[in-house]
DSSP file (Angstrom, degrees, kcal/mol; ACC not computed):
  #  RESIDUE AA STRUCTURE BP1 BP2  ACC     N-H-->O    O-->H-N    N-H-->O    O-->H-N    TCO  KAPPA ALPHA  PHI   PSI    X-CA   Y-CA   Z-CA
    1    1 A M              0   0    0      0, 0.0     2,-0.0     0, 0.0     5,-0.0   0.000 360.0 360.0 360.0 137.4 -143.8 -120.8    7.0
    2    2 A S     >  -     0   0    0      1,-0.1     4,-2.0     4,-0.0     5,-0.2  -0.314 360.0-116.5 -76.4 159.6 -147.1 -119.5    8.1
    3    3 A L  H  > S+     0   0    0      1,-0.2     4,-2.3     2,-0.2     5,-0.2   0.873 115.1  53.9 -61.6 -39.9 -148.1 -115.9    7.7
    4    4 A I  H  > S+     0   0    0      1,-0.2     4,-2.4     2,-0.2    -1,-0.2   0.897 107.4  51.0 -63.9 -40.7 -148.3 -115.4   11.5
    5    5 A K  H  > S+     0   0    0      2,-0.2     4,-2.3     1,-0.2    -1,-0.2   0.907 110.2  49.5 -64.0 -41.6 -144.7 -116.6   11.9
    6    6 A K  H  X S+     0   0    0     -4,-2.0     4,-2.5     2,-0.2    -2,-0.2   0.894 111.2  49.3 -63.6 -41.2 -143.5 -114.2    9.2
    7    7 A I  H  X S+     0   0    0     -4,-2.3     4,-2.7     2,-0.2    -2,-0.2   0.917 111.3  49.3 -64.8 -43.0 -145.3 -111.3   10.8
    8    8 A L  H  X S+     0   0    0     -4,-2.4     4,-2.1     2,-0.2    -2,-0.2   0.898 112.0  47.8 -64.6 -40.8 -143.8 -112.2   14.2
    9    9 A I  H  X S+     0   0    0     -4,-2.3     4,-2.4     2,-0.2    -2,-0.2   0.922 112.5  49.8 -64.6 -43.7 -140.3 -112.4   12.7
   10   10 A G  H  X S+     0   0    0     -4,-2.5     4,-2.4     1,-0.2    -2,-0.2   0.909 111.5  48.2 -60.9 -43.7 -140.8 -109.1   10.9
   11   11 A L  H  X S+     0   0    0     -4,-2.7     4,-2.3     2,-0.2    -1,-0.2   0.876 110.3  52.5 -65.0 -37.5 -142.0 -107.4   14.2
   12   12 A G  H  X S+     0   0    0     -4,-2.1     4,-2.3     2,-0.2    -2,-0.2   0.917 109.7  48.1 -63.8 -43.5 -139.0 -108.9   16.0
   13   13 A V  H  X S+     0   0    0     -4,-2.4     4,-2.5     1,-0.2    -2,-0.2   0.917 112.2  49.5 -63.1 -43.4 -136.6 -107.4   13.5
   14   14 A L  H  X S+     0   0    0     -4,-2.4     4,-2.6     1,-0.2    -2,-0.2   0.881 109.7  51.9 -63.1 -37.9 -138.3 -104.1   13.7
   15   15 A A  H  X S+     0   0    0     -4,-2.3     4,-2.4     2,-0.2    -2,-0.2   0.912 110.7  47.4 -64.7 -42.9 -138.2 -104.1   17.5
   16   16 A V  H  X S+     0   0    0     -4,-2.3     4,-2.3     2,-0.2    -2,-0.2   0.929 114.3  46.6 -64.9 -44.8 -134.4 -104.9   17.4
   17   17 A L  H  X S+     0   0    0     -4,-2.5     4,-2.4     2,-0.2    -2,-0.2   0.899 112.7  50.6 -63.6 -40.8 -133.8 -102.1   14.8
   18   18 A G  H  X S+     0   0    0     -4,-2.6     4,-2.5     2,-0.2    -2,-0.2   0.905 110.9  48.3 -63.5 -42.0 -136.0  -99.7   16.9
   19   19 A A  H  X S+     0   0    0     -4,-2.4     4,-2.3     2,-0.2    -2,-0.2   0.902 111.6  50.1 -65.9 -40.8 -134.1 -100.5   20.1
   20   20 A A  H  X S+     0   0    0     -4,-2.3     4,-2.3     2,-0.2    -2,-0.2   0.914 112.5  47.2 -63.6 -42.8 -130.7 -100.0   18.3
   21   21 A F  H  X S+     0   0    0     -4,-2.4     4,-2.7     2,-0.2    -2,-0.2   0.912 111.1  50.9 -65.0 -42.9 -131.9  -96.6   16.9
   22   22 A A  H  X S+     0   0    0     -4,-2.5     4,-2.4     2,-0.2    -2,-0.2   0.898 111.0  49.5 -62.5 -40.5 -133.2  -95.5   20.3
   23   23 A G  H  X S+     0   0    0     -4,-2.3     4,-2.3     2,-0.2    -2,-0.2   0.918 111.9  47.5 -64.2 -44.2 -129.8  -96.5   21.9
   24   24 A W  H  X S+     0   0    0     -4,-2.3     4,-2.5     2,-0.2    -2,-0.2   0.915 112.3  49.9 -62.7 -43.1 -127.9  -94.6   19.2
   25   25 A L  H  X S+     0   0    0     -4,-2.7     4,-1.8     2,-0.2    -2,-0.2   0.901 110.4  50.0 -63.9 -42.0 -130.1  -91.5   19.6
   26   26 A Y  H  X S+     0   0    0     -4,-2.4     4,-1.3     2,-0.2    -1,-0.2   0.929 112.2  47.9 -61.2 -46.0 -129.7  -91.5   23.4
   27   27 A Y  H  X S+     0   0    0     -4,-2.3     4,-2.1     1,-0.2     3,-0.4   0.922 111.6  49.8 -61.0 -45.2 -125.9  -91.7   23.1
   28   28 A A  H  < S+     0   0    0     -4,-2.5    23,-0.3     1,-0.2    -1,-0.2   0.822 112.4  47.9 -65.2 -31.9 -125.9  -88.9   20.5
   29   29 A M  H  < S+     0   0    0     -4,-1.8    23,-0.6    -5,-0.2    -1,-0.2   0.695 120.6  34.0 -83.2 -19.3 -128.0  -86.7   22.7
   30   30 A T  H  < S+     0   0    0     -4,-1.3    -2,-0.2    -3,-0.4    -3,-0.2   0.648  95.7  87.1-112.7 -17.9 -126.0  -87.2   25.9
   31   31 A Q  S  < S-     0   0    0     -4,-2.1    20,-0.3    -5,-0.2     2,-0.1  -0.702  71.2-129.5 -91.1 133.9 -122.4  -87.6   25.0
   32   32 A P        -     0   0    0      0, 0.0     2,-0.5     0, 0.0    18,-0.2  -0.425   9.1-131.2 -77.9 153.1 -120.2  -84.5   24.6
   33   33 A E  E     -A   49   0A   0     16,-1.5    16,-1.5    -2,-0.1     2,-0.5  -0.908  29.1-158.5 -95.9 128.4 -118.0  -83.8   21.6
   34   34 A I  E     +A   48   0A   0     -2,-0.5     2,-0.3    14,-0.2    14,-0.2  -0.928  19.9 160.2-117.0 133.3 -114.6  -82.9   22.9
   35   35 A W  E     -A   47   0A   0     12,-1.9    12,-3.0    -2,-0.5     2,-0.5  -0.985  27.7-136.9-145.3 157.2 -112.0  -80.9   21.1
   36   36 A V  E     -A   46   0A   0     -2,-0.3     2,-0.5    10,-0.2    10,-0.2  -0.959  10.9-157.8-120.1 129.1 -108.9  -79.0   22.0
   37   37 A E  E     -A   45   0A   0      8,-2.6     8,-2.5    -2,-0.5     2,-0.9  -0.909  16.2-136.1-105.1 128.0 -108.0  -75.6   20.6
   38   38 A D  E     -A   44   0A   0     -2,-0.5     6,-0.2     6,-0.2     3,-0.1  -0.756  21.5-177.3 -82.8 109.3 -104.3  -74.5   20.7
   39   39 A V  E     -     0   0A   0      4,-1.9    42,-0.7    -2,-0.9     5,-0.2   0.779  46.2-102.9 -80.0 -27.9 -104.6  -70.8   21.8
   40   40 A G  E >  S+A   43   0A   0      3,-1.3     3,-2.0    -3,-0.1    -1,-0.2  -0.299  94.4  55.5 120.4 155.5 -100.8  -70.3   21.6
   41   41 A G  T 3  S-     0   0    0      1,-0.3     3,-0.1    -2,-0.1    41,-0.0   0.748 132.7 -54.9  62.5  25.7  -97.9  -70.0   24.1
   42   42 A G  T 3  S+     0   0    0      1,-0.3    22,-3.1    21,-0.1     2,-0.3   0.364 106.0 133.7  87.6  -5.3  -98.7  -73.4   25.6
   43   43 A W  E <   -AB  40  63A   0     -3,-2.0    -4,-1.9    20,-0.2    -3,-1.3  -0.614  32.4-175.6 -81.8 136.9 -102.3  -72.3   26.3
   44   44 A K  E     -AB  38  62A   0     18,-3.2    18,-2.5    -2,-0.3     2,-0.5  -0.962  19.0-153.6-132.4 149.2 -105.1  -74.8   25.4
   45   45 A L  E     -AB  37  61A   0     -8,-2.5    -8,-2.6    -2,-0.3     2,-0.6  -0.941   9.9-163.5-124.8 107.1 -108.9  -74.6   25.5
   46   46 A A  E     -AB  36  60A   0     14,-2.3    14,-2.4    -2,-0.5     2,-0.3  -0.816  18.2-169.1 -90.9 120.3 -110.6  -78.0   25.8
   47   47 A Q  E     -AB  35  59A   0    -12,-3.0   -12,-1.9    -2,-0.6     2,-0.4  -0.829  15.9-162.0-117.2 151.3 -114.2  -77.6   24.9
   48   48 A R  E     -AB  34  58A   0     10,-1.8    10,-2.1    -2,-0.3     2,-0.5  -0.992   2.2-163.8-127.2 136.0 -117.3  -79.7   25.2
   49   49 A R  E     -AB  33  57A   0    -16,-1.5   -16,-1.5    -2,-0.4     2,-0.4  -0.978  10.3-155.9-120.7 118.8 -120.5  -79.3   23.2
   50   50 A Y    > > -     0   0    0      6,-0.7     3,-1.8    -2,-0.5     5,-0.6  -0.763  17.9-133.3 -94.7 138.2 -123.5  -81.1   24.6
   51   51 A A  T 3 5S+     0   0    0     -2,-0.4     3,-0.5   -20,-0.3   -21,-0.1   0.819 107.0  46.0 -60.0 -32.4 -126.3  -81.9   22.2
   52   52 A M  T 3 5S+     0   0    0    -23,-0.6    -1,-0.3     1,-0.2   -22,-0.1   0.328  91.4  84.2 -93.6   8.1 -128.9  -80.7   24.7
   53   53 A S  T X 5S-     0   0    0     -3,-1.8     3,-1.2     3,-0.1    -1,-0.2   0.264 100.5-115.4 -97.8  13.5 -127.1  -77.5   25.6
   54   54 A H  T 3 5S-     0   0    0     -3,-0.5    -3,-0.1     1,-0.3    -2,-0.1   0.851  76.0 -51.4  58.0  37.2 -128.4  -75.4   22.7
   55   55 A G  T 3 <S+     0   0    0     -5,-0.6     2,-0.3     1,-0.3    -1,-0.3   0.563  94.1 152.6  82.2   8.8 -124.9  -75.0   21.2
   56   56 A T    <   -     0   0    0     -3,-1.2    -6,-0.7    -6,-0.2     2,-0.4  -0.557  34.4-145.5 -75.7 133.1 -123.3  -73.8   24.4
   57   57 A N  E     -B   49   0A   0     -2,-0.3     2,-0.5    -8,-0.1    -8,-0.2  -0.823   8.5-163.3 -97.4 137.0 -119.6  -74.6   24.7
   58   58 A F  E     -B   48   0A   0    -10,-2.1   -10,-1.8    -2,-0.4     2,-0.3  -0.980  19.7-176.4-117.5 117.5 -118.1  -75.3   28.1
   59   59 A G  E     -B   47   0A   0     -2,-0.5    17,-2.1    17,-0.5    16,-0.9  -0.806  25.4-147.1-119.8 157.5 -114.3  -75.0   28.0
   60   60 A V  E     -BC  46  74A   0    -14,-2.4   -14,-2.3    -2,-0.3     2,-0.5  -0.989  18.0-150.6-119.0 121.5 -111.4  -75.6   30.4
   61   61 A L  E     +BC  45  73A   0     12,-2.3    11,-3.1    -2,-0.5    12,-1.3  -0.804  28.9 157.1 -94.1 129.3 -108.5  -73.2   29.9
   62   62 A Y  E     -BC  44  71A   0    -18,-2.5   -18,-3.2    -2,-0.5     2,-0.5  -0.967  36.5-129.2-146.4 162.4 -105.1  -74.7   30.8
   63   63 A R  E     -BC  43  70A   0      7,-2.2     7,-2.6    -2,-0.3     2,-0.6  -0.956  18.1-153.5-115.4 133.6 -101.5  -74.2   30.1
   64   64 A E  E     + C   0  69A   0    -22,-3.1     2,-0.4    -2,-0.5     5,-0.2  -0.926  18.7 170.2-112.3 116.7  -99.3  -77.1   29.1
   65   65 A I  E >  S- C   0  68A   0      3,-2.3     3,-2.2    -2,-0.6    -2,-0.0  -0.985  72.8 -18.3-129.0 121.4  -95.6  -77.0   29.9
   66   66 A D  T 3  S-     0   0    0     -2,-0.4    -1,-0.1     1,-0.3     3,-0.1   0.861 127.5 -52.9  52.2  40.8  -93.4  -80.0   29.4
   67   67 A G  T 3  S+     0   0    0      1,-0.2     2,-0.4     0, 0.0    -1,-0.3   0.437 111.9 122.4  78.6  -0.8  -96.4  -82.3   29.4
   68   68 A H  E <   -C   65   0A   0     -3,-2.2    -3,-2.3     2,-0.0     2,-0.6  -0.822  52.4-147.0 -97.7 133.2  -97.7  -80.9   32.7
   69   69 A R  E     -C   64   0A   0     -2,-0.4     2,-0.6    -5,-0.2    -5,-0.2  -0.883  12.4-172.2-106.6 118.9 -101.2  -79.4   32.6
   70   70 A D  E     -C   63   0A   0     -7,-2.6    -7,-2.2    -2,-0.6     2,-0.3  -0.930  17.5-146.3-108.9 108.2 -102.1  -76.4   34.9
   71   71 A T  E     +C   62   0A   0     -2,-0.6    -9,-0.3    -9,-0.2     3,-0.1  -0.570  19.5 178.3 -75.8 133.5 -105.8  -75.7   34.7
   72   72 A V  E     -     0   0A   0    -11,-3.1     2,-0.3     1,-0.4   -10,-0.2   0.825  58.2 -21.8-102.1 -46.6 -106.6  -72.0   35.1
   73   73 A D  E     -C   61   0A   0    -12,-1.3   -12,-2.3    75,-0.1    -1,-0.4  -0.977  52.5-136.0-160.1 167.4 -110.4  -71.7   34.8
   74   74 A Q  E    S+C   60   0A   0     -2,-0.3    20,-0.4   -14,-0.2   -14,-0.2  -0.765  77.3  46.0-126.8 174.2 -113.6  -73.5   33.5
   75   75 A F  S    S+     0   0    0    -16,-0.9    18,-2.1    -2,-0.2     2,-0.4   0.839  75.1 165.5  58.6  35.9 -116.7  -72.5   31.6
   76   76 A V  E     -D   92   0B   0    -17,-2.1   -17,-0.5    16,-0.2    16,-0.3  -0.691  22.8-179.6 -85.4 129.3 -114.4  -70.6   29.3
   77   77 A Y  E     +     0   0B   0     14,-2.0     2,-0.3    -2,-0.4    15,-0.1   0.624  67.2   8.6-104.1 -16.6 -116.1  -69.5   26.0
   78   78 A Q  E     -D   91   0B   0     13,-1.0    13,-2.3   -19,-0.1     2,-0.3  -0.973  57.7-178.4-160.7 147.6 -113.2  -67.8   24.3
   79   79 A A  E     -D   90   0B   0     -2,-0.3     2,-0.4    11,-0.2    11,-0.2  -0.992   2.9-172.0-148.8 146.0 -109.5  -67.3   24.8
   80   80 A H  E     -D   89   0B   0      9,-2.6     9,-2.6    -2,-0.3     2,-0.4  -0.990  14.7-143.6-142.0 131.9 -106.8  -65.4   22.9
   81   81 A F  E     -D   88   0B   0    -42,-0.7     7,-0.2    -2,-0.4   -40,-0.1  -0.790   4.9-155.3 -95.6 133.9 -103.0  -65.4   23.4
   82   82 A Y  E >>> -D   87   0B   0      5,-3.6     5,-1.5    -2,-0.4     3,-1.2  -0.885   7.2-171.0-108.2  98.7 -101.0  -62.2   22.9
   83   83 A P  T 345S+     0   0    0      0, 0.0    -1,-0.1     0, 0.0     5,-0.0   0.796  78.9  66.8 -64.0 -29.2  -97.5  -63.3   22.1
   84   84 A Q  T 345S+     0   0    0      1,-0.2    -2,-0.0     3,-0.1     0, 0.0   0.783 121.1  19.3 -64.6 -25.9  -96.0  -59.7   22.3
   85   85 A V  T <45S-     0   0    0     -3,-1.2    -1,-0.2     2,-0.2     3,-0.1   0.367 102.5-124.0-121.0   0.4  -96.7  -59.7   26.1
   86   86 A R  T  <5 +     0   0    0     -4,-1.2    18,-0.7     1,-0.2     2,-0.3   0.877  68.0 128.9  55.4  43.7  -97.0  -63.5   26.7
   87   87 A C  E   < -DE  82 103B   0     -5,-1.5    -5,-3.6    16,-0.2     2,-0.4  -0.851  47.9-146.6-122.6 158.4 -100.5  -63.0   28.2
   88   88 A V  E     -DE  81 102B   0     14,-2.2    14,-2.6    -2,-0.3     2,-0.4  -0.987   4.9-157.7-125.1 138.5 -103.9  -64.7   27.5
   89   89 A A  E     +DE  80 101B   0     -9,-2.6    -9,-2.6    -2,-0.4     2,-0.3  -0.933  20.3 175.3-109.7 138.7 -107.3  -63.0   27.8
   90   90 A Y  E     -DE  79 100B   0     10,-2.6    10,-2.9    -2,-0.4     2,-0.4  -0.995  24.9-137.0-145.5 150.9 -110.3  -65.3   28.2
   91   91 A G  E     -DE  78  99B   0    -13,-2.3   -14,-2.0    -2,-0.3   -13,-1.0  -0.872  24.0-177.0-106.5 140.2 -114.0  -65.0   28.8
   92   92 A T  E     -DE  76  98B   0      6,-2.7     6,-2.4    -2,-0.4   -16,-0.2  -0.958  28.8-160.4-135.2 153.2 -115.8  -67.2   31.3
   93   93 A T    >   +     0   0    0    -18,-2.1     3,-0.7    -2,-0.3     4,-0.1   0.080  62.7 112.3-113.9  20.0 -119.4  -67.7   32.4
   94   94 A K  T 3  S+     0   0    0    -20,-0.4     2,-0.2     1,-0.3     3,-0.1   0.918  96.7   9.1 -62.0 -46.8 -118.4  -69.3   35.7
   95   95 A E  T 3  S-     0   0    0      1,-0.6    -1,-0.3    -3,-0.1     2,-0.1  -0.659 137.0 -48.9-133.0  76.1 -119.7  -66.4   37.9
   96   96 A G  S <  S-     0   0    0     -3,-0.7     2,-0.7    -2,-0.2    -1,-0.6  -0.335  96.3 -48.3  79.7-174.8 -121.6  -64.2   35.5
   97   97 A V  S    S+     0   0    0     -4,-0.1    17,-2.5    -3,-0.1     2,-0.3  -0.857  76.4 159.0 -98.0 115.7 -119.9  -63.2   32.3
   98   98 A Q  E     -E   92   0B   0     -6,-2.4    -6,-2.7    -2,-0.7     2,-0.4  -0.920  33.7-141.7-134.7 157.3 -116.4  -61.9   32.9
   99   99 A I  E     -EF  91 111B   0     12,-2.4    11,-3.0    -2,-0.3    12,-1.8  -0.991  22.9-175.4-121.7 130.5 -113.1  -61.5   31.1
  100  100 A F  E     -EF  90 109B   0    -10,-2.9   -10,-2.6    -2,-0.4     2,-0.4  -0.794  13.9-148.1-117.9 160.9 -109.8  -62.2   32.7
  101  101 A G  E     -EF  89 108B   0      7,-2.6     7,-2.6    -2,-0.3     2,-0.4  -0.979   7.3-162.0-125.6 144.6 -106.2  -61.9   31.7
  102  102 A V  E     +EF  88 107B   0    -14,-2.6   -14,-2.2    -2,-0.4     2,-0.4  -0.990  14.6 167.4-129.8 124.6 -103.3  -64.1   32.8
  103  103 A C  E >  S-EF  87 106B   0      3,-2.4     3,-2.3    -2,-0.4   -16,-0.2  -0.994  72.2 -14.4-136.1 126.6  -99.7  -63.1   32.5
  104  104 A S  T 3  S-     0   0    0    -18,-0.7     3,-0.1    -2,-0.4    -1,-0.1   0.860 129.1 -51.7  50.1  41.9  -96.8  -64.9   34.2
  105  105 A G  T 3  S+     0   0    0      1,-0.2    43,-3.3    42,-0.1     2,-0.5   0.480 113.2 119.2  78.2   1.6  -99.2  -66.9   36.4
  106  106 A R  E <   -FG 103 147B   0     -3,-2.3    -3,-2.4    41,-0.3     2,-0.4  -0.890  48.3-157.5-104.8 127.6 -101.0  -63.8   37.6
  107  107 A R  E     -F  102   0B   0     39,-0.6     2,-0.4    -2,-0.5    39,-0.3  -0.840  11.5-179.5-106.6 140.1 -104.7  -63.5   36.9
  108  108 A V  E     -F  101   0B   0     -7,-2.6    -7,-2.6    -2,-0.4     2,-0.5  -0.998  30.1-121.4-137.6 139.8 -106.6  -60.2   36.8
  109  109 A R  E     +F  100   0B   0     -2,-0.4    -9,-0.3    -9,-0.2     3,-0.1  -0.702  29.4 177.4 -78.2 124.8 -110.3  -59.5   36.1
  110  110 A I  E     +     0   0B   0    -11,-3.0     2,-0.4    -2,-0.5   -10,-0.2   0.855  68.1  15.0 -94.4 -45.5 -110.4  -57.2   33.1
  111  111 A V  E     -F   99   0B   0    -12,-1.8   -12,-2.4     1,-0.1    -1,-0.3  -0.998  54.4-168.0-137.1 130.8 -114.2  -56.8   32.7
  112  112 A D  S    S+     0   0    0     -2,-0.4     2,-0.9     1,-0.3    -1,-0.1   0.923  89.5  35.7 -84.0 -49.1 -116.9  -57.7   35.2
  113  113 A D  S    S+     0   0    0      1,-0.1     3,-0.5   -17,-0.1    -1,-0.3  -0.792  71.4 166.7-106.7  89.1 -120.0  -57.5   33.0
  114  114 A A    >   +     0   0    0    -17,-2.5     3,-1.1    -2,-0.9   -16,-0.1   0.174  32.2 119.8 -92.6  18.4 -118.6  -58.8   29.7
  115  115 A S  T 3  S+     0   0    0      1,-0.3    -1,-0.2   -18,-0.3   -17,-0.1   0.794  89.1  26.1 -58.6 -30.2 -121.9  -59.3   27.9
  116  116 A E  T 3  S+     0   0    0     -3,-0.5    11,-0.4     2,-0.0    -1,-0.3   0.310 100.9 104.8-114.7   8.8 -121.0  -56.8   25.1
  117  117 A W    <   -     0   0    0     -3,-1.1     2,-0.4     9,-0.1     9,-0.2  -0.602  53.2-156.3 -89.1 150.9 -117.2  -57.1   25.3
  118  118 A H  E     -H  125   0C   0      7,-3.0     7,-3.0    -2,-0.2     2,-0.7  -0.979  13.8-136.6-130.1 140.0 -115.2  -58.9   22.7
  119  119 A I  E     +H  124   0C   0     -2,-0.4     2,-0.2     5,-0.2     5,-0.2  -0.866  37.8 170.0 -94.4 118.0 -111.8  -60.5   22.9
  120  120 A R  E >   -H  123   0C   0      3,-3.0     3,-1.1    -2,-0.7   -40,-0.0  -0.700  50.2 -99.0-123.6 174.5 -109.9  -59.7   19.7
  121  121 A K  T 3  S+     0   0    0      1,-0.2     3,-0.1    -2,-0.2    -2,-0.0   0.704 123.7  47.1 -69.8 -17.9 -106.4  -60.0   18.4
  122  122 A D  T 3  S-     0   0    0      1,-0.3     2,-0.3    11,-0.1    -1,-0.2   0.419 126.3 -77.7-101.6   1.4 -105.7  -56.3   19.2
  123  123 A G  E <   -H  120   0C   0     -3,-1.1    -3,-3.0    10,-0.2     2,-0.5  -0.918  67.3 -37.0 140.3-163.9 -107.2  -56.5   22.8
  124  124 A V  E     -HI 119 132C   0      8,-2.6     8,-2.8    -2,-0.3     2,-0.3  -0.874  63.7-174.4-103.0 128.3 -110.5  -56.5   24.6
  125  125 A F  E     +H  118   0C   0     -7,-3.0    -7,-3.0    -2,-0.5     2,-0.3  -0.936  23.6 177.6-135.0 143.5 -113.1  -54.2   23.0
  126  126 A K    >   -     0   0    0     -2,-0.3     3,-2.5     3,-0.3    -9,-0.1  -0.987  45.0-100.5-138.7 136.6 -116.6  -52.9   23.5
  127  127 A Q  T 3  S+     0   0    0    -11,-0.4     3,-0.1    -2,-0.3   -11,-0.0  -0.316 110.9  15.7 -55.0 127.9 -118.3  -50.4   21.2
  128  128 A G  T 3  S+     0   0    0      1,-0.3     2,-0.3    -2,-0.0    -1,-0.3   0.389 111.0  96.3  87.6  -3.4 -118.1  -46.9   22.7
  129  129 A E  S <  S-     0   0    0     -3,-2.5    -1,-0.3     3,-0.0    -3,-0.3  -0.779  83.2 -95.6-114.9 160.6 -115.3  -47.9   25.2
  130  130 A T        -     0   0    0     -2,-0.3     2,-0.1    -3,-0.1    -6,-0.0  -0.556  46.6-105.5 -74.6 137.0 -111.6  -47.6   25.0
  131  131 A L        -     0   0    0     -2,-0.2     2,-0.8    -6,-0.1    -6,-0.2  -0.389  23.4-137.7 -61.1 133.6 -109.7  -50.7   23.7
  132  132 A I  B     -I  124   0C   0     -8,-2.8    -8,-2.6    -2,-0.1    -1,-0.1  -0.875  28.7-151.1 -94.4 109.1 -107.9  -52.6   26.5
  133  133 A T     >  -     0   0    0     -2,-0.8     4,-2.0   -10,-0.2     3,-0.2  -0.278  25.1-108.9 -80.4 162.9 -104.6  -53.4   24.8
  134  134 A P  H  > S+     0   0    0      0, 0.0     4,-2.3     0, 0.0     5,-0.2   0.874 121.1  56.0 -57.0 -37.4 -102.4  -56.4   25.5
  135  135 A A  H  > S+     0   0    0      1,-0.2     4,-2.2     2,-0.2     5,-0.1   0.882 107.2  49.0 -63.3 -37.4  -99.9  -54.1   27.2
  136  136 A Q  H  > S+     0   0    0      2,-0.2     4,-2.7    -3,-0.2    -1,-0.2   0.870 108.4  53.3 -69.2 -36.3 -102.6  -52.8   29.5
  137  137 A I  H  X S+     0   0    0     -4,-2.0     4,-2.4     2,-0.2    -2,-0.2   0.934 110.1  48.1 -62.0 -45.2 -103.6  -56.4   30.4
  138  138 A L  H  X S+     0   0    0     -4,-2.3     4,-2.4     1,-0.2    -2,-0.2   0.924 111.6  49.9 -59.9 -45.4  -99.9  -57.1   31.3
  139  139 A H  H  X S+     0   0    0     -4,-2.2     4,-1.6     1,-0.2    -2,-0.2   0.915 111.1  48.7 -60.8 -44.5  -99.8  -53.9   33.4
  140  140 A L  H  X S+     0   0    0     -4,-2.7     4,-1.1     1,-0.2    -1,-0.2   0.904 112.1  49.3 -61.9 -41.8 -103.0  -54.9   35.2
  141  141 A A  H  < S+     0   0    0     -4,-2.4    -2,-0.2     1,-0.2    -1,-0.2   0.882 108.0  53.2 -67.2 -37.7 -101.7  -58.4   35.9
  142  142 A Q  H  < S+     0   0    0     -4,-2.4    -1,-0.2     1,-0.2    -2,-0.2   0.836 111.6  46.3 -66.8 -31.6  -98.4  -57.1   37.2
  143  143 A R  H  < S+     0   0    0     -4,-1.6    -1,-0.2    -5,-0.2    -2,-0.2   0.686  95.6  98.1 -80.8 -19.1 -100.2  -54.8   39.7
  144  144 A S     <  -     0   0    0     -4,-1.1   -36,-0.1    -3,-0.2    -3,-0.0  -0.375  59.9-157.0 -73.1 147.0 -102.6  -57.7   40.7
  145  145 A S        +     0   0    0     -2,-0.1     2,-0.3     2,-0.1    -1,-0.1   0.529  66.8  91.7 -98.3  -8.2 -101.8  -59.6   43.9
  146  146 A S        -     0   0    0    -39,-0.3   -39,-0.6    -5,-0.1     2,-0.3  -0.624  61.3-153.2 -89.5 147.6 -103.8  -62.7   42.8
  147  147 A S  B     -G  106   0B   0     -2,-0.3   -41,-0.3   -41,-0.3   -42,-0.1  -0.860  28.0 -97.5-115.0 154.2 -102.2  -65.6   41.0
  148  148 A A              0   0    0    -43,-3.3   -75,-0.1    -2,-0.3   -76,-0.1  -0.406 360.0 360.0 -68.2 142.2 -103.9  -68.0   38.7
  149  149 A P              0   0    0      0, 0.0   -78,-0.2     0, 0.0    -1,-0.1   0.511 360.0 360.0 -64.1 360.0 -104.9  -71.3   40.3
């Protein structure tokens, strides 16, 4: 086999390997990784992490009862279920950074500018502010006239 033929075959193999690598890299950069977190009480948070999103998680909060899925909100970054009051608190970036609570199908906005607020196992907290307890979230939801979608 001549030297030119060997070089052409080698270049062809390199081209095929390069194209395969480029395809794999494109797929890895554009396809989301999907996982579901069981928040508790039938609440689930399905999250997607996109390679080009700088580590931002985009989640969909839903409740699953008897195999039926009721979506509550999207762009959810955190959720916590409080079994003692059967409520869930969640943070969303859908329209600014906000924290909501959902109890018995009723949704209430807990915090409007939630940039420094944290959802913890004992309630919703911000340094220098009074803790919003799960019982208070339930009370707010019971007074609310809006229901979760």
